[in-house]
N, C-alpha and C positions, 0 to 999 in steps of 0.2 A: 425743514420743520420750523414753525414759528418759535421764538424764544420762550413764550409763556407755556406752550405745549411741551417744549423740551424740559423746562423747569418742573412742570407737573410730573413728567416721566421720571426725572431724577429723584424727586421727592418720594414718589410712590415706590421706586426701587429701593431707596434708602430705608423707608418704613418696613418694607417686606424683609429686608436684610437685617433689621434691628440696628441700623447704623446711626439713627438720629437720637438726640437726647431723650431719655426715658427708657431706652432699652436696658435690659438687666443682664448680669452675668457676663459682661464683655471683658476681655483682656485689656492690658495696657495698650497693646498695639491696636486693638479695636477702638479704644478711646481716641488714640491719635488719628486713626482712620476716620472716625466720625467727624472730628474737627476739620480734617483736611478735605473731606468730601463736601462739606456744607456749602451749598450754592455753586459747586464746581462740577460735581459728578465724577471727580477723579482725585487721586492723591497728589501731593506735591511732587515736583519733578525730581528732587534730590534730597538727600539727607545732609550730614555735615561735611561731605566730601568737597574738596576744593579743586574743582576742575579748572585747569589753568592753560591759557594759550601761550605758546612761545612767540615772543616778538623780538625783532632785531633792532628796532629803533623806537623812538618816542614821538614820531610824527603824528600830528592830529588825525590823519587818515588811517594810520595803523591802529590807533586806539579806538577810532570810530568803527573800524571793521570788527574789532574785538567785541564791541557793544552790539553791533548788528548781528553777530554770530551768537549772541545770548550769553557771552562770557561775563563772569563776575571777577575772575582773577586772570592776571598775566604773569609771565616770568621772563627774565632777561639776563644776559651776561654783561658784567661791567666790572668796575673797580671800586674799592671802598670809599674813595673820595666823592663818588657820585651817588652813593646809595640814597641819601636823604633827598637829593634833588629828584631822583627817579620816583621815589614814593610820592613826593609832592605832585609831580606832573601826572602820574597815573591816577592818584586820588582826585585831582582836579578834573579829570575826565570821567569821573564817576565809576572808576574801577579800583581794584585792590591788587597789591603785589603779593604773590604767593611765595616766591623765592627769587633770589638773585644769585647767579653763579659767578665765580671768580676763577678764571683760568690759571691764574698765578699760583693758586693753592689746590690745583686739581690735576691728578695724574703727574705727580712730582717724583722723579726718580730718586732724589735725595732722601725723601721720606720713606719710600718703599724699600730702597736698597741700602740705606744707612750711609750715603755718600757724604763727602765734605759739603758743608752748607746746610746739613740737616737741621741743626739747632736754630739757625737763622730762619729757615722755612717754618719751623714749629712756632716761632715767635710771630711770624707773619700770619700764620693760620689763626693764632690766638687773637691778633688784632682784627682779622677778618670777622671772627665771631663777635667781637665787641662792636664793630662797625655795623654788622647786621642788626644786632640788638638795639643799637642806638637809633636805627631807622625803623624799628618796629617789626623787623623780619625775624621770624623764629625758626626757620628751616634752612639747613644747608645740605646740598647734595655734594658728596665727595667721592671721587674714584681713587682707589689706592693702587693704581697701575703704574708701573715704572715706565712703560713705553706705549701707553695709549691703546686705542681701538684699532684692531688690524682688519684689513679688508683685502680681497683680491679683486679682479676685474668686475666692474658693475654689470648687473644683469637687468632684464626687463620684466615688467609686470603687464597687466592688462593695458591695452592701448599703447604699449611701448613706453610706459612710465619707467624711468630709470630707478633702480634700487641697489643698495649696497648688498654685497655678497661676500662670502668667504668659503674657500675650499681648501682643505688640508692638502699640503703637497704642492700647491701652486704659489707662484711668486706673489709676495704681498709687501706692503710698506707705504708709508707716507712720512711726512716730516717728523711726526712723533715717534715713529716706529724704529727706534734706535736698537742696534744690536750691540750688546756690551762685550767687553773683551775677555770675559770669563763666564763660566757657568755658575750661577748662584744656586745655593741649596735651599730646600724648603725650610729647613731649620732657621737659616738666616732671615728668610722672609717673615717667619713667625716672630722672631726676636725683634725685628725692626717694627712690626706692627705694635707689639707691646710697648716698646720704647716710645713710639709716637703717641699712641692713644692714652697712655697713662699721664702724659704731660698736657694733653688738651682737655681731658675730662673736667678738671676743676673749673676751667674757664667756660666750657659748655654749660655746666651746671650753674655757674655764677650768672651767666647771661640768659639762661633759659633757652638757648638755641639747640634744636634737635638736629643731630648729624645723621643723615641717611647715607649709608655706604653703598655705592653702586656695584653691581657684579662686574667681574672681569669680562671683557668682550673682545674676542670670544673666550669662553671660560675653559679652564682646565688644561690648557696647552702650555708648553714651554716655547716662548717666542722671544727671539733676540737674546737667547741665553738666560732668560728669566722665567722660572716656573710660576704658575698661578694656582697655588694650593689653598688660598684662604677664601677669597670671595668668588669661588667657583663651585660651591656645593652647599647643600643643607648643613652638613656637619661642620664645614669650614666656617660658615656664618655663625652657627651655634657657639663654636669655640671662641671665635673672635669677639662676639658680643659678651660672652662670659668673661673674657679677659678685660674688656672695657669696664664691665660691672657698673654701668651707669644708666639711668633712665633716659639720658640724652644721646646715647649712641645706639643706633639700630640700622634697619635696612632702608636703602633706597632701591627698592626692588624693580629692576627692569625685567618686565615679563618677557620681552624679546630675548634677552640674554639667557633667561632660564629655559626658554624653549630651544635656544641654540644648543644648550648643553644636553637637553633631553634626559635620558636615563642616567647620564654621567653625573647629574646633579644630586642623585641620591633620593630625593623626594620630588614629586611633580609640583607644578606651580600652585595647584589648588591646595595641596597638603601644606606647602610652604606658607601660603597666605593664612591658612587656618592656624598653624603653629605660632608664627611670629606676630600675626594679627591678634591672636589671643593673649600674647604677652605685651601688647601695645608697643611693638617694636617696628611697626611699619610706618615710616615717615613720608616717603615719596614713592610714587608708582610711575614708572615709564610704561605706557600701555601700547605695545606693538606686537606684531605677529611675524612668523617666518614660515617658509614653505616646508621645511624639514629640519631635523636636528643635525648636528655634526655627524659625519665629516664634511658635509656641504650644505650650506643654507643660503638663501637670499631672502631679503625682507619683502613683505607683501602688504597689500591693503589689509585692514583688520579682518575682513570677512573672507579672505582668500588664502590664509595660512592653514597650517595643520591643526591649530588649536581653535576650539569653539570659544571665542572671546566673551560670549555671554556668560559662560560658566565662570570665567575669571571675575567678571563684574558681580555676579551673584555671590561669589566667595568674599569679595570685598565688602559687600553689603552685610553679609552674615556676621562678619567680625566688626561691623560698624566703623570701617576705615574712615577716619576724618582728617587724613593728611592731604598732601598735594598730589593730584593726578594729572599727568601730562602725556599727551600723544607725542610720539617721537619717531625719528628716522622715517619720514614720510616718503613714499614713492614720488619722484619729482615729475610733476605734471606740466603740460605744454604751456600753460599760462605763466609759469614762473612765480617768483615771489611767494607770498603766503598761501597761494592757491593750493599748494601741495597738502596743507594741513586742514583745509576747509572740509574736505570729505571726511577726514578722521574726526574732526570736532563734531560734525553733525551725527556721525555714527555713534560716537561716545555719548553724546547727550541722550540719544535714544536708548542706549544700553543702560545708562544711569537711571533714566525714568522707568524703564520696564523692570529693572531689578528692584527698585524701590517699591513699585506698585505690587510686585509679586510678594515681596517680603511683608508688606503691610497687610496683604490680603490672606496670608497664610494662617 
């Protein structure tokens, strides 16, 4: 169809639907829809959500790929002395940094278990918050796990793509998965969380950095003599966030972890998004799917797990989630490198666009 005929069709459709200026009795959403449709015939792709691509380096070709994929934001792991340089390089490439992770203050046994060196790690955590703020980064993802993410033997997805898996009762472990010499109690874990969070909250509020706490992965199990009673359920998060009592401490909701737990989490992922999103306590979303809940799961492509991920995106749109959205734990594809997340990025962009369009059209 020629462009002029297409534009005539768009204009006629808009007039018929009362979407152009001059229509009466339209809601606020309709007004936004009028503006976004003008000359386009479609709403904008997204709302305030910060869809971010994981990158492992700052090579020009990596940043160019991010732009070719339509990304506005990227995220990376590094150390505080490099934060400002990272931001400068990324912005010089026409992109923005959504968050920077620091493995030295992530999954720290001293913090979770109250081990020697805890106070030193708390001071390091505070300095990390200050370094993030100084670089203009206002989001930190933090995992309060003593011995990290546990997996069993990898499994395969479509076309033989390698995926992480976990099966209860099977041998698991990697360099993070330490087994401690005694069994810790749930009460100890709760007391250690309170000790930690009460000391970092003043600096989080001073710097304006929002800390999204990642779920335990896998959730709810005792692994290496450490129970996981806090960030493994709806009620655990609710209590932990109430203890923090700060606008700067909330959820780094990994959808995949929530799906791993399934009914054990107490509320499903859609109810969880509705509740904590309504409180403006959702700061980071890891967007991934699994084939089934515990006792055995393996990670999947977004559209091949047991959850309809479009429902998740619609729930995020409904609460106007404006934090950082990241695809995660991608099935490893044959081309290697960043190819694993390209499929996820395209799929996510389609979900974002469709959810926004549906919301604006309601």
